[in-house]
C-alpha positions in Angstrom: 115.4 123.5 129.0 116.0 120.0 130.3 118.1 117.6 128.3 117.8 119.7 125.1 114.1 119.0 124.9 111.6 121.7 124.0 109.7 122.9 127.1 106.4 121.7 125.6 106.6 117.9 125.4 104.0 117.8 122.6 106.2 119.8 120.2 108.9 117.9 118.4 110.6 120.9 116.7 110.4 124.6 116.1 111.6 126.7 113.2 114.0 129.5 114.0 113.1 132.9 112.6 115.8 132.5 109.9 114.4 129.1 108.9 110.9 130.5 108.8 111.9 133.4 106.6 113.9 131.1 104.3 110.8 128.9 103.8 108.5 131.9 103.5 110.8 133.2 100.7 110.6 129.9 98.8 113.7 128.1 100.0 113.7 124.5 101.2 114.7 124.2 104.8 116.3 120.9 106.0 115.7 119.8 109.6 116.4 116.8 111.7 113.9 115.9 114.4 115.0 112.9 116.5 116.3 110.4 113.9 114.2 111.8 111.0 115.4 114.2 108.3 112.7 116.5 107.1 112.3 119.3 104.5 110.0 122.3 105.1 108.7 123.8 101.8 106.0 126.4 101.3 102.7 124.6 100.4 102.2 126.3 97.0 105.7 125.2 95.9 105.0 121.7 97.1 101.8 121.6 95.1 103.6 122.9 92.0 106.3 120.2 92.3 103.6 117.5 92.8 101.7 118.6 89.7 104.8 118.5 87.5 106.4 115.4 88.8 103.5 113.1 89.9 100.7 112.0 87.7 97.9 110.2 89.6 95.6 110.2 86.6 94.3 107.2 84.6 96.9 105.1 82.9 97.3 105.5 79.2 97.2 102.4 76.9 100.9 103.0 76.2 101.7 102.9 80.0 99.7 99.7 80.5 101.4 98.0 77.5 104.8 99.0 78.9 104.0 97.7 82.3 102.6 94.4 80.9 105.7 93.9 78.7 108.0 94.6 81.7 106.1 92.2 83.9 106.3 89.5 81.3 110.0 90.1 80.8 110.6 89.9 84.6 108.6 86.7 84.7 110.6 85.2 81.9 113.9 85.9 83.5 112.8 84.9 87.1 112.7 81.2 86.3 110.2 78.7 87.7 108.1 79.5 90.7 109.3 77.3 93.6 
């Protein structure tokens, strides 16, 4: 390999067998490709995390009231618009 690059220039990274087995077993695998830190996680686990931590459903009345109150509070403390 030249200059530490993968022989296929279209590939940025590869998983080692150990990393693949860890991800397959449900562990998160941290990687760094170029200047970017990445995490590999099995898709079913990712979906479970997204379902439990992210709600993209319609806003409830309570959520809308809280946002409106926060927005008005922020506007009150921001001072006049220049």
